[in-house]
Structure formats: structure tokens, C-alpha cells
PDB file of N, CA, C and O in Angstrom:
ATOM      1  N   MET A   1     -28.148 -28.273 -85.521  1.00  0.00           N
ATOM      2  CA  MET A   1     -28.122 -26.832 -85.561  1.00  0.00           C
ATOM      3  C   MET A   1     -28.971 -26.305 -86.721  1.00  0.00           C
ATOM      4  O   MET A   1     -29.743 -25.360 -86.559  1.00  0.00           O
ATOM      5  N   LYS A   2     -28.818 -26.923 -87.885  1.00  0.00           N
ATOM      6  CA  LYS A   2     -29.567 -26.469 -89.051  1.00  0.00           C
ATOM      7  C   LYS A   2     -31.066 -26.656 -88.843  1.00  0.00           C
ATOM      8  O   LYS A   2     -31.859 -25.782 -89.192  1.00  0.00           O
ATOM      9  N   LYS A   3     -31.450 -27.794 -88.276  1.00  0.00           N
ATOM     10  CA  LYS A   3     -32.875 -28.047 -88.040  1.00  0.00           C
ATOM     11  C   LYS A   3     -33.444 -27.089 -87.001  1.00  0.00           C
ATOM     12  O   LYS A   3     -34.598 -26.673 -87.109  1.00  0.00           O
ATOM     13  N   THR A   4     -32.654 -26.740 -86.005  1.00  0.00           N
ATOM     14  CA  THR A   4     -33.119 -25.825 -84.968  1.00  0.00           C
ATOM     15  C   THR A   4     -33.374 -24.435 -85.534  1.00  0.00           C
ATOM     16  O   THR A   4     -34.408 -23.830 -85.250  1.00  0.00           O
ATOM     17  N   ILE A   5     -32.441 -23.924 -86.332  1.00  0.00           N
ATOM     18  CA  ILE A   5     -32.622 -22.602 -86.923  1.00  0.00           C
ATOM     19  C   ILE A   5     -33.777 -22.613 -87.913  1.00  0.00           C
ATOM     20  O   ILE A   5     -34.552 -21.659 -87.981  1.00  0.00           O
ATOM     21  N   SER A   6     -33.893 -23.682 -88.674  1.00  0.00           N
ATOM     22  CA  SER A   6     -35.002 -23.797 -89.617  1.00  0.00           C
ATOM     23  C   SER A   6     -36.339 -23.863 -88.877  1.00  0.00           C
ATOM     24  O   SER A   6     -37.313 -23.233 -89.291  1.00  0.00           O
ATOM     25  N   LEU A   7     -36.382 -24.618 -87.792  1.00  0.00           N
ATOM     26  CA  LEU A   7     -37.605 -24.710 -87.001  1.00  0.00           C
ATOM     27  C   LEU A   7     -37.960 -23.362 -86.383  1.00  0.00           C
ATOM     28  O   LEU A   7     -39.128 -22.976 -86.376  1.00  0.00           O
ATOM     29  N   LEU A   8     -36.968 -22.643 -85.867  1.00  0.00           N
ATOM     30  CA  LEU A   8     -37.228 -21.313 -85.315  1.00  0.00           C
ATOM     31  C   LEU A   8     -37.745 -20.357 -86.387  1.00  0.00           C
ATOM     32  O   LEU A   8     -38.615 -19.529 -86.118  1.00  0.00           O
ATOM     33  N   GLY A   9     -37.208 -20.475 -87.599  1.00  0.00           N
ATOM     34  CA  GLY A   9     -37.680 -19.638 -88.694  1.00  0.00           C
ATOM     35  C   GLY A   9     -39.140 -19.891 -89.017  1.00  0.00           C
ATOM     36  O   GLY A   9     -39.912 -18.949 -89.198  1.00  0.00           O
ATOM     37  N   TRP A  10     -39.524 -21.166 -89.091  1.00  0.00           N
ATOM     38  CA  TRP A  10     -40.915 -21.487 -89.414  1.00  0.00           C
ATOM     39  C   TRP A  10     -41.851 -21.159 -88.263  1.00  0.00           C
ATOM     40  O   TRP A  10     -42.996 -20.772 -88.495  1.00  0.00           O
ATOM     41  N   LEU A  11     -41.386 -21.304 -87.025  1.00  0.00           N
ATOM     42  CA  LEU A  11     -42.205 -20.880 -85.882  1.00  0.00           C
ATOM     43  C   LEU A  11     -42.401 -19.362 -85.894  1.00  0.00           C
ATOM     44  O   LEU A  11     -43.471 -18.863 -85.544  1.00  0.00           O
ATOM     45  N   GLY A  12     -41.361 -18.637 -86.301  1.00  0.00           N
ATOM     46  CA  GLY A  12     -41.489 -17.195 -86.437  1.00  0.00           C
ATOM     47  C   GLY A  12     -42.504 -16.811 -87.506  1.00  0.00           C
ATOM     48  O   GLY A  12     -43.283 -15.874 -87.325  1.00  0.00           O
ATOM     49  N   VAL A  13     -42.492 -17.537 -88.616  1.00  0.00           N
ATOM     50  CA  VAL A  13     -43.463 -17.276 -89.686  1.00  0.00           C
ATOM     51  C   VAL A  13     -44.880 -17.538 -89.192  1.00  0.00           C
ATOM     52  O   VAL A  13     -45.785 -16.745 -89.450  1.00  0.00           O
ATOM     53  N   ILE A  14     -45.075 -18.641 -88.488  1.00  0.00           N
ATOM     54  CA  ILE A  14     -46.407 -18.977 -87.975  1.00  0.00           C
ATOM     55  C   ILE A  14     -46.870 -17.923 -86.975  1.00  0.00           C
ATOM     56  O   ILE A  14     -48.022 -17.491 -87.023  1.00  0.00           O
ATOM     57  N   PHE A  15     -45.983 -17.502 -86.066  1.00  0.00           N
ATOM     58  CA  PHE A  15     -46.368 -16.474 -85.097  1.00  0.00           C
ATOM     59  C   PHE A  15     -46.654 -15.144 -85.785  1.00  0.00           C
ATOM     60  O   PHE A  15     -47.567 -14.424 -85.380  1.00  0.00           O
ATOM     61  N   THR A  16     -45.886 -14.809 -86.822  1.00  0.00           N
ATOM     62  CA  THR A  16     -46.121 -13.560 -87.548  1.00  0.00           C
ATOM     63  C   THR A  16     -47.470 -13.579 -88.257  1.00  0.00           C
ATOM     64  O   THR A  16     -48.172 -12.568 -88.281  1.00  0.00           O
ATOM     65  N   ILE A  17     -47.834 -14.710 -88.828  1.00  0.00           N
ATOM     66  CA  ILE A  17     -49.141 -14.830 -89.476  1.00  0.00           C
ATOM     67  C   ILE A  17     -50.264 -14.676 -88.453  1.00  0.00           C
ATOM     68  O   ILE A  17     -51.250 -13.983 -88.704  1.00  0.00           O
ATOM     69  N   ILE A  18     -50.108 -15.325 -87.303  1.00  0.00           N
ATOM     70  CA  ILE A  18     -51.120 -15.208 -86.244  1.00  0.00           C
ATOM     71  C   ILE A  18     -51.194 -13.769 -85.734  1.00  0.00           C
ATOM     72  O   ILE A  18     -52.282 -13.245 -85.497  1.00  0.00           O
ATOM     73  N   ALA A  19     -50.022 -13.127 -85.567  1.00  0.00           N
ATOM     74  CA  ALA A  19     -50.004 -11.739 -85.111  1.00  0.00           C
ATOM     75  C   ALA A  19     -50.662 -10.827 -86.138  1.00  0.00           C
ATOM     76  O   ALA A  19     -51.368  -9.891 -85.763  1.00  0.00           O
ATOM     77  N   LEU A  20     -50.448 -11.080 -87.410  1.00  0.00           N
ATOM     78  CA  LEU A  20     -51.077 -10.280 -88.459  1.00  0.00           C
ATOM     79  C   LEU A  20     -52.590 -10.417 -88.428  1.00  0.00           C
ATOM     80  O   LEU A  20     -53.311  -9.423 -88.516  1.00  0.00           O
ATOM     81  N   ILE A  21     -53.067 -11.639 -88.303  1.00  0.00           N
ATOM     82  CA  ILE A  21     -54.515 -11.875 -88.266  1.00  0.00           C
ATOM     83  C   ILE A  21     -55.137 -11.221 -87.030  1.00  0.00           C
ATOM     84  O   ILE A  21     -56.163 -10.548 -87.134  1.00  0.00           O
ATOM     85  N   LEU A  22     -54.525 -11.415 -85.870  1.00  0.00           N
ATOM     86  CA  LEU A  22     -55.073 -10.825 -84.650  1.00  0.00           C
ATOM     87  C   LEU A  22     -55.004  -9.305 -84.663  1.00  0.00           C
ATOM     88  O   LEU A  22     -55.898  -8.640 -84.141  1.00  0.00           O
ATOM     89  N   THR A  23     -53.947  -8.749 -85.256  1.00  0.00           N
ATOM     90  CA  THR A  23     -53.844  -7.294 -85.361  1.00  0.00           C
ATOM     91  C   THR A  23     -54.930  -6.731 -86.262  1.00  0.00           C
ATOM     92  O   THR A  23     -55.545  -5.715 -85.939  1.00  0.00           O
ATOM     93  N   LEU A  24     -55.166  -7.387 -87.388  1.00  0.00           N
ATOM     94  CA  LEU A  24     -56.221  -6.919 -88.289  1.00  0.00           C
ATOM     95  C   LEU A  24     -57.600  -7.049 -87.651  1.00  0.00           C
ATOM     96  O   LEU A  24     -58.433  -6.152 -87.784  1.00  0.00           O
ATOM     97  N   LEU A  25     -57.846  -8.156 -86.962  1.00  0.00           N
ATOM     98  CA  LEU A  25     -59.145  -8.326 -86.304  1.00  0.00           C
ATOM     99  C   LEU A  25     -59.363  -7.292 -85.208  1.00  0.00           C
ATOM    100  O   LEU A  25     -60.473  -6.788 -85.041  1.00  0.00           O
ATOM    101  N   THR A  26     -58.313  -6.976 -84.465  1.00  0.00           N
ATOM    102  CA  THR A  26     -58.440  -5.993 -83.393  1.00  0.00           C
ATOM    103  C   THR A  26     -58.515  -4.570 -83.953  1.00  0.00           C
ATOM    104  O   THR A  26     -59.263  -3.739 -83.437  1.00  0.00           O
ATOM    105  N   THR A  27     -57.752  -4.291 -84.992  1.00  0.00           N
ATOM    106  CA  THR A  27     -57.760  -2.949 -85.571  1.00  0.00           C
ATOM    107  C   THR A  27     -59.112  -2.605 -86.180  1.00  0.00           C
ATOM    108  O   THR A  27     -59.578  -1.472 -86.058  1.00  0.00           O
ATOM    109  N   TYR A  28     -59.740  -3.565 -86.828  1.00  0.00           N
ATOM    110  CA  TYR A  28     -61.035  -3.318 -87.444  1.00  0.00           C
ATOM    111  C   TYR A  28     -62.208  -3.636 -86.514  1.00  0.00           C
ATOM    112  O   TYR A  28     -63.351  -3.727 -86.964  1.00  0.00           O
ATOM    113  N   HIS A  29     -61.928  -3.804 -85.217  1.00  0.00           N
ATOM    114  CA  HIS A  29     -62.928  -3.948 -84.163  1.00  0.00           C
ATOM    115  C   HIS A  29     -63.846  -5.157 -84.333  1.00  0.00           C
ATOM    116  O   HIS A  29     -65.020  -5.106 -83.969  1.00  0.00           O
ATOM    117  N   PHE A  30     -63.305  -6.245 -84.889  1.00  0.00           N
ATOM    118  CA  PHE A  30     -64.071  -7.492 -84.915  1.00  0.00           C
ATOM    119  C   PHE A  30     -63.970  -8.197 -83.572  1.00  0.00           C
ATOM    120  O   PHE A  30     -64.927  -8.827 -83.122  1.00  0.00           O
ATOM    121  N   THR A  31     -62.830  -8.092 -82.944  1.00  0.00           N
ATOM    122  CA  THR A  31     -62.594  -8.662 -81.626  1.00  0.00           C
ATOM    123  C   THR A  31     -61.558  -7.787 -80.929  1.00  0.00           C
ATOM    124  O   THR A  31     -60.947  -6.924 -81.560  1.00  0.00           O
ATOM    125  N   TYR A  32     -61.360  -8.005 -79.641  1.00  0.00           N
ATOM    126  CA  TYR A  32     -60.358  -7.234 -78.913  1.00  0.00           C
ATOM    127  C   TYR A  32     -59.376  -8.182 -78.258  1.00  0.00           C
ATOM    128  O   TYR A  32     -59.757  -9.019 -77.440  1.00  0.00           O
ATOM    129  N   VAL A  33     -58.117  -8.049 -78.617  1.00  0.00           N
ATOM    130  CA  VAL A  33     -57.022  -8.770 -77.977  1.00  0.00           C
ATOM    131  C   VAL A  33     -56.055  -7.698 -77.480  1.00  0.00           C
ATOM    132  O   VAL A  33     -55.608  -6.856 -78.259  1.00  0.00           O
ATOM    133  N   LYS A  34     -55.735  -7.726 -76.212  1.00  0.00           N
ATOM    134  CA  LYS A  34     -55.033  -6.633 -75.545  1.00  0.00           C
ATOM    135  C   LYS A  34     -53.730  -6.231 -76.237  1.00  0.00           C
ATOM    136  O   LYS A  34     -53.508  -5.042 -76.465  1.00  0.00           O
ATOM    137  N   TYR A  35     -52.880  -7.167 -76.571  1.00  0.00           N
ATOM    138  CA  TYR A  35     -51.554  -6.853 -77.098  1.00  0.00           C
ATOM    139  C   TYR A  35     -51.545  -6.604 -78.603  1.00  0.00           C
ATOM    140  O   TYR A  35     -50.493  -6.299 -79.165  1.00  0.00           O
ATOM    141  N   PHE A  36     -52.664  -6.724 -79.251  1.00  0.00           N
ATOM    142  CA  PHE A  36     -52.710  -6.578 -80.703  1.00  0.00           C
ATOM    143  C   PHE A  36     -53.542  -5.373 -81.134  1.00  0.00           C
ATOM    144  O   PHE A  36     -53.995  -5.326 -82.278  1.00  0.00           O
ATOM    145  N   ASN A  37     -53.754  -4.398 -80.249  1.00  0.00           N
ATOM    146  CA  ASN A  37     -54.548  -3.240 -80.624  1.00  0.00           C
ATOM    147  C   ASN A  37     -53.733  -2.193 -81.377  1.00  0.00           C
ATOM    148  O   ASN A  37     -54.297  -1.200 -81.836  1.00  0.00           O
ATOM    149  N   ASP A  38     -52.428  -2.386 -81.517  1.00  0.00           N
ATOM    150  CA  ASP A  38     -51.603  -1.568 -82.397  1.00  0.00           C
ATOM    151  C   ASP A  38     -50.624  -2.493 -83.130  1.00  0.00           C
ATOM    152  O   ASP A  38     -50.685  -3.713 -82.980  1.00  0.00           O
ATOM    153  N   TYR A  39     -49.737  -1.913 -83.909  1.00  0.00           N
ATOM    154  CA  TYR A  39     -48.857  -2.722 -84.755  1.00  0.00           C
ATOM    155  C   TYR A  39     -47.545  -3.094 -84.085  1.00  0.00           C
ATOM    156  O   TYR A  39     -46.670  -3.662 -84.739  1.00  0.00           O
ATOM    157  N   TYR A  40     -47.382  -2.794 -82.811  1.00  0.00           N
ATOM    158  CA  TYR A  40     -46.116  -3.020 -82.117  1.00  0.00           C
ATOM    159  C   TYR A  40     -45.741  -4.500 -82.068  1.00  0.00           C
ATOM    160  O   TYR A  40     -44.598  -4.846 -82.367  1.00  0.00           O
ATOM    161  N   THR A  41     -46.659  -5.370 -81.704  1.00  0.00           N
ATOM    162  CA  THR A  41     -46.385  -6.807 -81.641  1.00  0.00           C
ATOM    163  C   THR A  41     -46.104  -7.371 -83.024  1.00  0.00           C
ATOM    164  O   THR A  41     -45.218  -8.210 -83.189  1.00  0.00           O
ATOM    165  N   LEU A  42     -46.849  -6.914 -84.009  1.00  0.00           N
ATOM    166  CA  LEU A  42     -46.623  -7.359 -85.380  1.00  0.00           C
ATOM    167  C   LEU A  42     -45.243  -6.931 -85.866  1.00  0.00           C
ATOM    168  O   LEU A  42     -44.559  -7.707 -86.533  1.00  0.00           O
ATOM    169  N   GLN A  43     -44.828  -5.720 -85.545  1.00  0.00           N
ATOM    170  CA  GLN A  43     -43.510  -5.252 -85.960  1.00  0.00           C
ATOM    171  C   GLN A  43     -42.393  -6.053 -85.298  1.00  0.00           C
ATOM    172  O   GLN A  43     -41.400  -6.381 -85.948  1.00  0.00           O
ATOM    173  N   TRP A  44     -42.542  -6.370 -84.021  1.00  0.00           N
ATOM    174  CA  TRP A  44     -41.532  -7.175 -83.345  1.00  0.00           C
ATOM    175  C   TRP A  44     -41.461  -8.586 -83.934  1.00  0.00           C
ATOM    176  O   TRP A  44     -40.374  -9.142 -84.086  1.00  0.00           O
ATOM    177  N   SER A  45     -42.608  -9.157 -84.262  1.00  0.00           N
ATOM    178  CA  SER A  45     -42.587 -10.508 -84.828  1.00  0.00           C
ATOM    179  C   SER A  45     -41.966 -10.510 -86.224  1.00  0.00           C
ATOM    180  O   SER A  45     -41.243 -11.442 -86.573  1.00  0.00           O
ATOM    181  N   ILE A  46     -42.238  -9.475 -87.028  1.00  0.00           N
ATOM    182  CA  ILE A  46     -41.602  -9.385 -88.346  1.00  0.00           C
ATOM    183  C   ILE A  46     -40.100  -9.209 -88.188  1.00  0.00           C
ATOM    184  O   ILE A  46     -39.328  -9.847 -88.903  1.00  0.00           O
ATOM    185  N   PHE A  47     -39.675  -8.362 -87.270  1.00  0.00           N
ATOM    186  CA  PHE A  47     -38.246  -8.141 -87.044  1.00  0.00           C
ATOM    187  C   PHE A  47     -37.538  -9.436 -86.640  1.00  0.00           C
ATOM    188  O   PHE A  47     -36.511  -9.792 -87.218  1.00  0.00           O
ATOM    189  N   CYS A  48     -38.083 -10.130 -85.657  1.00  0.00           N
ATOM    190  CA  CYS A  48     -37.447 -11.364 -85.189  1.00  0.00           C
ATOM    191  C   CYS A  48     -37.432 -12.444 -86.274  1.00  0.00           C
ATOM    192  O   CYS A  48     -36.437 -13.150 -86.435  1.00  0.00           O
ATOM    193  N   THR A  49     -38.516 -12.569 -87.002  1.00  0.00           N
ATOM    194  CA  THR A  49     -38.578 -13.568 -88.072  1.00  0.00           C
ATOM    195  C   THR A  49     -37.568 -13.260 -89.169  1.00  0.00           C
ATOM    196  O   THR A  49     -36.906 -14.173 -89.662  1.00  0.00           O
ATOM    197  N   MET A  50     -37.434 -12.018 -89.557  1.00  0.00           N
ATOM    198  CA  MET A  50     -36.480 -11.665 -90.609  1.00  0.00           C
ATOM    199  C   MET A  50     -35.034 -11.859 -90.157  1.00  0.00           C
ATOM    200  O   MET A  50     -34.185 -12.245 -90.960  1.00  0.00           O
ATOM    201  N   ILE A  51     -34.744 -11.598 -88.890  1.00  0.00           N
ATOM    202  CA  ILE A  51     -33.392 -11.844 -88.376  1.00  0.00           C
ATOM    203  C   ILE A  51     -33.083 -13.336 -88.390  1.00  0.00           C
ATOM    204  O   ILE A  51     -31.990 -13.740 -88.788  1.00  0.00           O
ATOM    205  N   ILE A  52     -34.032 -14.152 -87.962  1.00  0.00           N
ATOM    206  CA  ILE A  52     -33.825 -15.603 -87.967  1.00  0.00           C
ATOM    207  C   ILE A  52     -33.621 -16.113 -89.394  1.00  0.00           C
ATOM    208  O   ILE A  52     -32.753 -16.953 -89.633  1.00  0.00           O
ATOM    209  N   TRP A  53     -34.420 -15.608 -90.350  1.00  0.00           N
ATOM    210  CA  TRP A  53     -34.268 -16.045 -91.735  1.00  0.00           C
ATOM    211  C   TRP A  53     -32.965 -15.538 -92.345  1.00  0.00           C
ATOM    212  O   TRP A  53     -32.382 -16.217 -93.191  1.00  0.00           O
ATOM    213  N   THR A  54     -32.498 -14.366 -91.936  1.00  0.00           N
ATOM    214  CA  THR A  54     -31.203 -13.882 -92.407  1.00  0.00           C
ATOM    215  C   THR A  54     -30.086 -14.796 -91.935  1.00  0.00           C
ATOM    216  O   THR A  54     -29.206 -15.165 -92.714  1.00  0.00           O
ATOM    217  N   ILE A  55     -30.121 -15.161 -90.661  1.00  0.00           N
ATOM    218  CA  ILE A  55     -29.116 -16.079 -90.122  1.00  0.00           C
ATOM    219  C   ILE A  55     -29.198 -17.425 -90.827  1.00  0.00           C
ATOM    220  O   ILE A  55     -28.177 -18.008 -91.191  1.00  0.00           O
ATOM    221  N   ASN A  56     -30.409 -17.910 -91.016  1.00  0.00           N
ATOM    222  CA  ASN A  56     -30.602 -19.205 -91.681  1.00  0.00           C
ATOM    223  C   ASN A  56     -30.014 -19.191 -93.094  1.00  0.00           C
ATOM    224  O   ASN A  56     -29.329 -20.135 -93.488  1.00  0.00           O
ATOM    225  N   MET A  57     -30.272 -18.153 -93.839  1.00  0.00           N
ATOM    226  CA  MET A  57     -29.792 -18.109 -95.220  1.00  0.00           C
ATOM    227  C   MET A  57     -28.304 -17.799 -95.317  1.00  0.00           C
ATOM    228  O   MET A  57     -27.647 -18.264 -96.248  1.00  0.00           O
ATOM    229  N   MET A  58     -27.756 -17.029 -94.387  1.00  0.00           N
ATOM    230  CA  MET A  58     -26.325 -16.717 -94.436  1.00  0.00           C
ATOM    231  C   MET A  58     -25.472 -17.925 -94.049  1.00  0.00           C
ATOM    232  O   MET A  58     -24.437 -18.183 -94.664  1.00  0.00           O
ATOM    233  N   VAL A  59     -25.903 -18.649 -93.047  1.00  0.00           N
ATOM    234  CA  VAL A  59     -25.103 -19.766 -92.556  1.00  0.00           C
ATOM    235  C   VAL A  59     -25.209 -20.977 -93.462  1.00  0.00           C
ATOM    236  O   VAL A  59     -24.218 -21.672 -93.685  1.00  0.00           O
ATOM    237  N   PHE A  60     -26.380 -21.235 -93.980  1.00  0.00           N
ATOM    238  CA  PHE A  60     -26.611 -22.484 -94.698  1.00  0.00           C
ATOM    239  C   PHE A  60     -26.837 -22.316 -96.191  1.00  0.00           C
ATOM    240  O   PHE A  60     -27.495 -23.156 -96.804  1.00  0.00           O
ATOM    241  N   ARG A  61     -26.315 -21.265 -96.790  1.00  0.00           N
ATOM    242  CA  ARG A  61     -26.472 -21.135 -98.243  1.00  0.00           C
ATOM    243  C   ARG A  61     -25.455 -22.004 -98.952  1.00  0.00           C
ATOM    244  O   ARG A  61     -24.371 -22.269 -98.433  1.00  0.00           O
ATOM    245  N   SER A  62     -25.817 -22.441-100.140  1.00  0.00           N
ATOM    246  CA  SER A  62     -24.979 -23.391-100.868  1.00  0.00           C
ATOM    247  C   SER A  62     -23.868 -22.716-101.663  1.00  0.00           C
ATOM    248  O   SER A  62     -22.804 -23.308-101.848  1.00  0.00           O
ATOM    249  N   ASN A  63     -24.088 -21.495-102.136  1.00  0.00           N
ATOM    250  CA  ASN A  63     -23.056 -20.781-102.870  1.00  0.00           C
ATOM    251  C   ASN A  63     -23.144 -19.294-102.562  1.00  0.00           C
ATOM    252  O   ASN A  63     -24.076 -18.840-101.898  1.00  0.00           O
ATOM    253  N   PHE A  64     -22.174 -18.547-103.046  1.00  0.00           N
ATOM    254  CA  PHE A  64     -22.125 -17.123-102.743  1.00  0.00           C
ATOM    255  C   PHE A  64     -22.942 -16.277-103.708  1.00  0.00           C
ATOM    256  O   PHE A  64     -23.007 -15.058-103.549  1.00  0.00           O
ATOM    257  N   LYS A  65     -23.562 -16.891-104.695  1.00  0.00           N
ATOM    258  CA  LYS A  65     -24.384 -16.142-105.648  1.00  0.00           C
ATOM    259  C   LYS A  65     -25.708 -15.707-105.016  1.00  0.00           C
ATOM    260  O   LYS A  65     -26.272 -14.687-105.411  1.00  0.00           O
ATOM    261  N   ASN A  66     -26.194 -16.443-104.071  1.00  0.00           N
ATOM    262  CA  ASN A  66     -27.498 -16.156-103.460  1.00  0.00           C
ATOM    263  C   ASN A  66     -27.358 -15.232-102.257  1.00  0.00           C
ATOM    264  O   ASN A  66     -27.870 -15.536-101.180  1.00  0.00           O
ATOM    265  N   ILE A  67     -26.683 -14.130-102.425  1.00  0.00           N
ATOM    266  CA  ILE A  67     -26.517 -13.166-101.341  1.00  0.00           C
ATOM    267  C   ILE A  67     -27.685 -12.179-101.276  1.00  0.00           C
ATOM    268  O   ILE A  67     -27.842 -11.466-100.284  1.00  0.00           O
ATOM    269  N   VAL A  68     -28.501 -12.136-102.328  1.00  0.00           N
ATOM    270  CA  VAL A  68     -29.602 -11.174-102.396  1.00  0.00           C
ATOM    271  C   VAL A  68     -30.665 -11.468-101.344  1.00  0.00           C
ATOM    272  O   VAL A  68     -31.198 -10.539-100.737  1.00  0.00           O
ATOM    273  N   TYR A  69     -30.980 -12.722-101.120  1.00  0.00           N
ATOM    274  CA  TYR A  69     -32.057 -13.080-100.190  1.00  0.00           C
ATOM    275  C   TYR A  69     -31.741 -12.711 -98.740  1.00  0.00           C
ATOM    276  O   TYR A  69     -32.589 -12.111 -98.080  1.00  0.00           O
ATOM    277  N   PRO A  70     -30.555 -13.046 -98.215  1.00  0.00           N
ATOM    278  CA  PRO A  70     -30.289 -12.605 -96.836  1.00  0.00           C
ATOM    279  C   PRO A  70     -30.187 -11.090 -96.698  1.00  0.00           C
ATOM    280  O   PRO A  70     -30.560 -10.538 -95.663  1.00  0.00           O
ATOM    281  N   ILE A  71     -29.687 -10.412 -97.729  1.00  0.00           N
ATOM    282  CA  ILE A  71     -29.617  -8.956 -97.663  1.00  0.00           C
ATOM    283  C   ILE A  71     -31.030  -8.361 -97.657  1.00  0.00           C
ATOM    284  O   ILE A  71     -31.292  -7.380 -96.961  1.00  0.00           O
ATOM    285  N   THR A  72     -31.928  -8.954 -98.427  1.00  0.00           N
ATOM    286  CA  THR A  72     -33.311  -8.488 -98.446  1.00  0.00           C
ATOM    287  C   THR A  72     -33.973  -8.684 -97.089  1.00  0.00           C
ATOM    288  O   THR A  72     -34.664  -7.788 -96.605  1.00  0.00           O
ATOM    289  N   CYS A  73     -33.772  -9.835 -96.476  1.00  0.00           N
ATOM    290  CA  CYS A  73     -34.347 -10.084 -95.147  1.00  0.00           C
ATOM    291  C   CYS A  73     -33.774  -9.125 -94.113  1.00  0.00           C
ATOM    292  O   CYS A  73     -34.506  -8.627 -93.258  1.00  0.00           O
ATOM    293  N   ALA A  74     -32.478  -8.862 -94.182  1.00  0.00           N
ATOM    294  CA  ALA A  74     -31.859  -7.927 -93.246  1.00  0.00           C
ATOM    295  C   ALA A  74     -32.379  -6.504 -93.481  1.00  0.00           C
ATOM    296  O   ALA A  74     -32.559  -5.747 -92.527  1.00  0.00           O
ATOM    297  N   ALA A  75     -32.620  -6.140 -94.739  1.00  0.00           N
ATOM    298  CA  ALA A  75     -33.161  -4.811 -95.037  1.00  0.00           C
ATOM    299  C   ALA A  75     -34.578  -4.658 -94.496  1.00  0.00           C
ATOM    300  O   ALA A  75     -34.935  -3.602 -93.974  1.00  0.00           O
ATOM    301  N   ILE A  76     -35.389  -5.714 -94.620  1.00  0.00           N
ATOM    302  CA  ILE A  76     -36.744  -5.666 -94.061  1.00  0.00           C
ATOM    303  C   ILE A  76     -36.690  -5.537 -92.542  1.00  0.00           C
ATOM    304  O   ILE A  76     -37.469  -4.787 -91.954  1.00  0.00           O
ATOM    305  N   ALA A  77     -35.772  -6.266 -91.904  1.00  0.00           N
ATOM    306  CA  ALA A  77     -35.624  -6.172 -90.449  1.00  0.00           C
ATOM    307  C   ALA A  77     -35.176  -4.773 -90.040  1.00  0.00           C
ATOM    308  O   ALA A  77     -35.673  -4.229 -89.054  1.00  0.00           O
ATOM    309  N   CYS A  78     -34.248  -4.188 -90.783  1.00  0.00           N
ATOM    310  CA  CYS A  78     -33.793  -2.830 -90.470  1.00  0.00           C
ATOM    311  C   CYS A  78     -34.898  -1.810 -90.685  1.00  0.00           C
ATOM    312  O   CYS A  78     -35.049  -0.887 -89.884  1.00  0.00           O
ATOM    313  N   ALA A  79     -35.669  -1.958 -91.746  1.00  0.00           N
ATOM    314  CA  ALA A  79     -36.780  -1.036 -92.004  1.00  0.00           C
ATOM    315  C   ALA A  79     -37.832  -1.138 -90.909  1.00  0.00           C
ATOM    316  O   ALA A  79     -38.387  -0.129 -90.476  1.00  0.00           O
ATOM    317  N   THR A  80     -38.104  -2.361 -90.464  1.00  0.00           N
ATOM    318  CA  THR A  80     -39.071  -2.545 -89.379  1.00  0.00           C
ATOM    319  C   THR A  80     -38.583  -1.894 -88.094  1.00  0.00           C
ATOM    320  O   THR A  80     -39.357  -1.249 -87.387  1.00  0.00           O
ATOM    321  N   MET A  81     -37.291  -2.062 -87.791  1.00  0.00           N
ATOM    322  CA  MET A  81     -36.739  -1.442 -86.587  1.00  0.00           C
ATOM    323  C   MET A  81     -36.734   0.081 -86.713  1.00  0.00           C
ATOM    324  O   MET A  81     -36.940   0.786 -85.725  1.00  0.00           O
ATOM    325  N   PHE A  82     -36.502   0.588 -87.919  1.00  0.00           N
ATOM    326  CA  PHE A  82     -36.567   2.042 -88.133  1.00  0.00           C
ATOM    327  C   PHE A  82     -37.962   2.572 -87.829  1.00  0.00           C
ATOM    328  O   PHE A  82     -38.102   3.584 -87.142  1.00  0.00           O
ATOM    329  N   PHE A  83     -38.994   1.903 -88.333  1.00  0.00           N
ATOM    330  CA  PHE A  83     -40.353   2.349 -88.079  1.00  0.00           C
ATOM    331  C   PHE A  83     -40.731   2.208 -86.599  1.00  0.00           C
ATOM    332  O   PHE A  83     -41.510   3.006 -86.077  1.00  0.00           O
ATOM    333  N   MET A  84     -40.184   1.202 -85.933  1.00  0.00           N
ATOM    334  CA  MET A  84     -40.452   1.076 -84.502  1.00  0.00           C
ATOM    335  C   MET A  84     -39.773   2.222 -83.746  1.00  0.00           C
ATOM    336  O   MET A  84     -40.338   2.775 -82.802  1.00  0.00           O
ATOM    337  N   HIS A  85     -38.574   2.566 -84.165  1.00  0.00           N
ATOM    338  CA  HIS A  85     -37.848   3.676 -83.522  1.00  0.00           C
ATOM    339  C   HIS A  85     -38.543   5.018 -83.750  1.00  0.00           C
ATOM    340  O   HIS A  85     -38.509   5.896 -82.888  1.00  0.00           O
ATOM    341  N   MET A  86     -39.167   5.170 -84.903  1.00  0.00           N
ATOM    342  CA  MET A  86     -39.903   6.398 -85.222  1.00  0.00           C
ATOM    343  C   MET A  86     -41.301   6.407 -84.627  1.00  0.00           C
ATOM    344  O   MET A  86     -42.064   7.346 -84.855  1.00  0.00           O
ATOM    345  N   LYS A  87     -41.645   5.370 -83.864  1.00  0.00           N
ATOM    346  CA  LYS A  87     -42.930   5.239 -83.165  1.00  0.00           C
ATOM    347  C   LYS A  87     -44.118   5.183 -84.133  1.00  0.00           C
ATOM    348  O   LYS A  87     -45.146   5.824 -83.912  1.00  0.00           O
ATOM    349  N   VAL A  88     -43.956   4.403 -85.210  1.00  0.00           N
ATOM    350  CA  VAL A  88     -45.043   4.195 -86.158  1.00  0.00           C
ATOM    351  C   VAL A  88     -45.709   2.877 -85.798  1.00  0.00           C
ATOM    352  O   VAL A  88     -45.457   1.848 -86.424  1.00  0.00           O
ATOM    353  N   PHE A  89     -46.558   2.921 -84.788  1.00  0.00           N
ATOM    354  CA  PHE A  89     -47.316   1.735 -84.395  1.00  0.00           C
ATOM    355  C   PHE A  89     -48.604   2.102 -83.735  1.00  0.00           C
ATOM    356  O   PHE A  89     -49.367   1.221 -83.340  1.00  0.00           O
TER     357      PHE A  89
END
């Protein structure tokens, strides 16, 4: 279970990096990729990655002192969802 969640977290990071690169390339008209011409895909990938990392850190943390990191990831996910709801893409 721990390896699966960790693997999903790192796959999310890799996809988010790829989405960021493709979004920047498409936004600045270096190339055209259909789903990356706005920030919608990038926002969804950031949201999903932050949720996975929040779950990973909440379930598998070693002590209760490190509560700041999962709260930060959850706050980033909530902020991303807020901007998606406000149609900032």
C-alpha cells in the first residue's frame, strides 16, 4: 500500500512537470498541443498530485509534529480548485 501511494505520488509529479512544460510551450506558441493551450490540464494535474501527496504524508508520517506538510499540500490543492471554480484558466 505504501509503495503504491508513493508511486502514484511520483507519477503525479512527473505528469505535472510534463504538463507544465507542454503548457508553457503551447502558451508561448513554440508548438501546439490540443489539451495544453490553457492552464486547465495543468491545474487538474497539480490538484491530483497535491491530494495524493496529502494522503501519502497523512497516512505514513512518523510523528504528529510534521502536520505542516500535509496541510500545505491540502491548501495548495484547495487553492487550485478555487481558481478552477473561478474559471482562471
